[in-house]
N, C-alpha and C positions, 0 to 999 in steps of 0.2 A: 516288573510289569513290562511286557513286550507290546510293541505297536501292532495294530490290526490291519496292516497293509499286506498286499499280496506278496507271496514268496515267488519272485520272478527272477530267476538267475540270469546274470549278465553273461550271455553266450554270444560268440562271434556270429553264428548263423542268424541270430535275431537281427543283426544289422542288415544283411542282404534280404531277409524277409521283409523288413520295414521298407527298404529301398524298392523292392518289387511291388509292394502294396501301395506306397505313397508316391513313388517317383518312377514307376515301372517303365515308362517310355523315354526316360532320360538317356541321351545319346552317350555311348561309350565307344571309343575309336581305338583301334590297334593297327600299328604298322606291321604288315606281314613281311615274311622273308623276301618276297619278290618286290617289295616296295609299295604294293597296293595297300589300301586302307580297308580294314574289315570293320563294318558298322554293326553294333549290337546295342543292347540296353540292359537295364538292371533286371527287368522281368526275365529276359532270356538268360542272363548270367545266373539268376536264382534257379531257374529250371535246370540248367546244365550242371550247376554245382550239386544239385540233388542227384542228378544222374551219376556224377563222380562218386558221391557217397554210396549209392546203390551198388555200383560196380566194385568199389573197394570192399564193401561188405561181402559181395559174392566171391571175392578172391581171398576171403578169410582175414581181411584186415580188421582189427578190433581196437578198442580204446587203448590209448597210450602207445600204439605202434607208431614208429617214425617213418615218414614218407618224404623223400628228398625231392627237391626241384632244382634242376640246373637249367634255368630258363630266363628268357628276356621278360621285360615288363609288358604283359599283354593281358587282354581280357581272359584268355584261356588260362593263363597262370593264376589269375584272380579266382577263376572258377575252381581251380585245384585247391587253393587255400581254403575257401569256404567249404568245399566238399570234404576235404580231409578233416578239418577241425569240427565239422558238423556231426561226425560220428564219434567224437572224442579221441581221434587219432591226432598226431602232431605233425604239422607241416614243417619242413626243414629246408629253407632256402640256402642254396650253395652258390657262392660267387665263383664263376668259371675262371676269373682272372687270378685266383689263388694259385700258388705253386702246386704241381701235381702231388707232391708229398703231403701238402696240407689237405687237399681234397680227399686223398686216401684216408688220412687220419680222421677227418671229421665224419665221413660216411661210416667208417668202422666204429668210431666212438659213439655215434648216434644209433648204429645198427639199423640203418635204413633198409626197409624191405622192398620198396619200389622206388625207382627214380623216374621222374618226369623230366625229359631232356629235349632240348632244341636239336633239330637236324645238324646245326652248325657245330654241335659238341659231340657228335657221334664218334668221330676219330679220337677225340680226347678220352671219352669213356671207354672206347675199345682198348686203348692202350693201358687203361687202369683196371679193367674188369676183372682180371685174374686176382687182383689184390682186394676185391670187394666181395667177400664170400656171403654177406648177409643179403645182398640184393637179389631178389627172386625174379624181377621183371623190369624191363625198361620200356616206358611208354614214350614214344617219339612224337613230339608236338609238331608234326608236319601239317601243311595246309590242307591236305586231302586225306582220303581214307587209305591210301597206299603207303606202307612203311618203306622208307628208303632202305636199300640193301645194307645189312649190317650183321655182324657176328654176335651182337649183344644178346644176352640170355632172354628168351621169351619176348623179344621185341615185338611191339605192335604200334600202329599209328594211333595217335590220340583220338582222332575223329571216329575211327572204327571202334576203338575201345569204349569211348564214352557213349556211343550209340547203343551199346549193350546194357546201359544202365537205365533204361526206360521203366516207367511205372506210374501209377496214379497216386499212390500214397506217399506222404513225406517220410523219408528215412530218418528224420531227425526227431529226437526226444530230448527232454530236459535231463541235465545231470549237474553235478556240482560245478559252480562257476570258477572254482579254484583249480579245476582240471587243466592240465597243460594243453596249450594250443599250438605254440610255435617254439622251435628250437633254433636259435640263431647263434652262430659262432663269431666271436670277435676275430678280426684279422690282425693280431698283434705282429710286430716286427721282430719279436724274439720269442722263442719257444713255440709250442703248439697252440693253435687257437683254443679258446675256452668257450664252452657252451653256456648260453643264457636261455633259460627255460621260462617263457612267458605264459601266463595263465589266460584263460578267457576273460576273467575279471579284469586283469591288468590291461589287456588290449582294449576292452570296451571302455574302461575308465579313461585310459590315455587318449582314445579317439574322441571321447566327449570333451576332455580337457583341451585337446588340440583344436577343437572346433570353436572354442570361445573367441570372442572378437579380438582380444589382444594376443592371441596365438595365431593359428592359421586362418581362423574365421571364415571357413567355407560357407557358402549359402547355395540355395537351389538356383540362384541366378548366375553362378560361376561356372566357368569352363576351366578345368584344372589339367595342366600338362605335367605328368609324372616323369620328370627327367631322372630323378634319383632312382637307381635300380631297386626293384622289389627285394633283391637279395641283400640289400644294405639296410641294417637297422629297422627291420620290419617295414621297409618302404616308407619310413617316416610316419606310419599309420595311415597314409593317404588312401590305400585301398579299402580302409574302413571309414575314415572320416568323411571322404567324398560321398559315398552312398548313404552314410548316416544322415548327412545334411541335404542330400539330393542334388549335389553338384555334378555336372557332366565331367567325364573323365577321359583323358586322352593318353594313350600309351605309345611311346616311340619305338617299341620293339628293340631290335638290335642295331638300328640305324641312329646312332648318337652323334653323327658328324654335324658340324655347324650348319651346313646347308639344309639338311633334313629337319633339324630342330627348328630352324628359322621358318621353314615352309609350314610346319605345323602351327607355330605361333601365329602366323598370319591366317592360314586357311581355316583353322578351327577357332579363330577369334578368342584366343586364350586370355583369360583374365588373371590367372594365378599360376605361377610355376615355381620350381625350386630345384637346387642342385648345388654342387661344389663350385667354388669361384672359377676354376679353370674352364668349366663348361661355358660360362658366360663371357669369359675373356676371349673365347673362340667365336662365340655367336655374335657379339657386338660388332666386330669388324665386318663380318658377313652382311649384317643388316645395313651398316653404313655404306658399304661398297654397293649394295643394291638400291640404296636410297629409300629404304623401307622404314616407316615409323609404325611402332606397335600401338595403334590407337586404342585397342581394347585392353591392353595389359595394364593391370592395376598394381599388383604386388609380385615381388620376386623374393623368395626365401633362399638364403644362402647359409650353408652349414659345412662342417668338415674342417674348415680353416677360415680365418678372418677374411672379410671381403675387402679388396683393395679400394682405395678412395676413387680412382678413375672409373671403376665399375659402378659404384654408387652414383657418381655424378653423371655418367653416360646414360644410365637408365632414367634418371630424373630429368635431365635436360633434353634428351633426344626423344624419349618415349613417354614421359609423364608418369613413369612407374616408380613406386616406392620400393627400395631394397630394405628388407628386414633381415638382419643377421640373426641366426638362431644357434642354439647350443644343445647338445644332448649326446647320448651314447647308447649303444645297444643295452647296456646295463641299467639304463634309466627308463627304458620302455617305449620309445627312446628320447622323448622331448623333455628338455630341462628348462629352457627359457627362450624367449623371443624378444627382439628389440623393437618394441612399439613405444611411441611417445606417451608420456604420462602428463597429467596437469602441471607437474613441476618442471617438465622439460619441453613442453610444446612450443614455448616462445623462443627456443634456441634457433640460431641460424649460423650460416657461414661455417668456419672451422669447428666451432663448438658443436654444431649439429652433426657434421660429418664424424667427428670424434665419437659422439654418442652412438651414431648408427654403426660404428665399427665395434661396439661392445656387444656382448652376448645377451643383453637385455634382462628382463625381469622374469622371475619364476612364477608359474601359475599356482593356483591352489592345488595341493597334492604333491608339490615338490618343496622340500625345505633344504635350504643351503646354509652352510657356514664355512668359514675358512679358519684353518688351524696352523699355527706356526710350527717350526721344526721341534720346538720344546713342548708341544702339546697345548700351548695357550690359544684360546679362542680369540681370533683377531677382531678388532672393532670394525663396524661397517662405516668406515670413514673415507672410502675410495682411495686410500693410500697404503694401507697395511696389507702386504701380500701374505698369502698362506695357502695351504693345501685345500683345494675345494672339495667339500664333502656334501653328500646328499642323502636324504631319506624320504620315504613316501610309499604309497601303496603300489606304485609301478616300478619301484627301484629293487634291484636284485638283492637277495639275502645270501645266496650262495651260488657258485657256478655249478653247472651240471656235473653230477657225480661226486661233488664235494660235500662235506658235512654241513648240516643246516646252520645258517648264521655265520658261516666262516668268512664271508666277504664283508662283514660288518665289524665296527669297533664296539666298545662297551656301551656306547650311547645309541647304537643302532644306525650309525652313519656309514655309508660306503665312500671310500676315497676314490675320487675320479681320476687321480693321476695328473691333474692339472693344477697349476698355480694361478691364483686369481685375487683380485680385490673386489669388494662389494661396497658400493656407494650407499650413503644414507637413504637414497631413493630406491634402493634395491637393485640397481643396475649392476650386473656382473661384468667385469672385464678380465678376460684371460690375459695373463702376462706370459705364460708358457706352459708346455708340458713339463712336469717336474724333471724328466730326464733330458729335456732339451734346453733348460736354462744354461746360460753361459756364466759359469762361476769364476769370476776374475778377482783375484786378490781378496777373497772373502766376501765380495759383493755380487749381487745378482744382476745380470743384464738380460733383458727380455728379448729373445730372438724374434718373437712376434711383432713387438713394437718396432724393432730395427728393420724387419722385413717390410712392414707397412710403410715406414718412412722411405725406404729405398724405392718402393714401387710407386711413389708419387713422382719420381723422376720421369720426365716425358719419354725417355728412351728405354725404359725398363719394362719388360713384359712380365717377368716373374723373378722372384728373389728368394733365396734361402740363406739362413744364418746358422752356423754351427759354432760350438766352442772348440777351437783347435788348441791342441796341447802347447803350453808355453812354459819354459823353464823357470821363469820368475813368478808369473801371475797365475800359474796352474792352467788357466784357459784364457784365451782372448778370442773375440769375435772374428770370424772369417765370413765374408759376404760373397755369395756365389750368385751370379746374375745371368739371366737369359734376356737378350736384347729384343726389342720389338722389331718386326720385319722392316728393313730399310733404315734402321737406326744403328749408330755406332757409338754408344756411350763409352767413355773411358773412365779410368779410376779418378782422375782429377775432377771431372765434372760431377761425378757421383759424390765424392767427398765434399765438394763445394755445396752441393744440394743438401747434404745431410747436416752441415755445420749448424744451421739454425733450427734443426728439427730434433736433435738428440743431444744428450750430455756429451761433453768433450771426451770423457773417458770411455764412452760407448763406441767411438769411431773404430770401424773395423781395422785390424792390423793389415789386412790385404783384401783385395777384391779380385775374384776370378770370373772370367766370362766363359760360359759354356753354351752349347747348342740347345740342350734340353736338361731338365732336372728329373730325377727319378721320383715316381709316385707309387704309393701302395695300391692294392687291389681296389680300394675304395676312393682313390683319387687324391689322397693326402700326400704331402711331401714326405718322402722316405728319408728321414733324418739319419736312420741307422746306416743306410747305404752311403750317405754323404759323409758321415763321420768315419766310416771305414776307408773311404776313398781319400778324403782330404784332412782327416784329423791330425795327421803328422805334417801338414804342409808348412806351418810356421817353423817347426823344428828343423825341417829340411832347409828352409830359407836361411835360418840362423847358422846352420852348419856350413852352408855354402858361402855365407858372408857373415862371419862372426862379429863384424863391427856393430 
């Protein structure tokens, strides 16, 4: 016997239809290329998204066609997402910070027919256009109706193009909610990026899940600043979760410098924001220098890498804001867990509270975690037994784009995240490392993440990275690479003294190097591959120079 409820497919366009109907006048702000702010609302975004759909249809775009976007986070970019998905086509956000070879690969792998691009990326695309045979047109997202001079094929200004999509009737009809909506490529540090094909159903379910109180918990009373780029992990679902809940939305465009972000936090009275830790490590000194307190800010979500203790403390003590660490990946749709306090942990304070806030938190309904040892044994949830973190659920990938169905899963239907973690009895997940980043010393595991977090509590350390450097006796030993805070000159002795009470004796780095900057990936994470290539032989070279 089946239930007698309406058959109402979960489609992305229903989100913006709801926002236009129930929260139509809610303010949406975008920083333009010239630094000015463009003000719009959900009703207008809904209208223009339908214009995008009509124009795509007029150009012969049909269901399942892929449309790429090489664009900043703006309301116009958001219009494109809804307009593309609304006709059953697939939006494909492309990170412009990827290597040129990677951009060529993913555009050709996706077979994108149209690319929406920012004027800032015209030169980049002109240099690659001869290698992108499937792209029929470039729509340049300039501020006006005039397209900047370019040799790109059939180039037209976005405003002129979208104006041709007028009409009275909705271009949207219902279709299967399992239809693909988004194609997002992972930015791995080895090999070609891999495509993750998200369905309408998975995006709507994930956006609902993300909006629950213990996750992002957006409400119609919030003003959300989308620092995390829309080209990264489906924008953390925020372009769907915010309108779904009626929250105001603010986009920084291409101006992600500390001063510009700080100005938006203040002028737009932001209540919620999120991004990678390095963003906030730059913003906090800017705010302190200006003597600004973010009196409206309530929560800061941090993902991509663990949040340093000084960042957590600075937001709490100077701005009264709670930092919530989060965890996920494109393959998980993308949210896996958020660190919010539970009844079992809400009485914690001091070091114990900070340690908890540095964990990756608890999984929501719809995400099932387990950890598995190297021998395949399922590890206990005791907060001590590390294993390979695996996940399954309705928003978790089953196969990469172009690969056989189910090929990303094991026999129990779990996907391996590539991370090593422990899970506490209370459900809190703590990452100890990426499997490939663990320091394997004499048969024992040393967590590079825990060692980095300990180093970054030193008052003179801005950023730290740990790699396993080759060692003739122990296979690998930890090498600590440090960026000092401006005006500070920490040395090896002071850092070792600082670490002595914070780590096991055998975890002490064999050497500490000081550098001006650390390499990061296109999504802002530490690029451990580059560090290993550069410094992996450092200890061997030391021993050869001084065999004592």
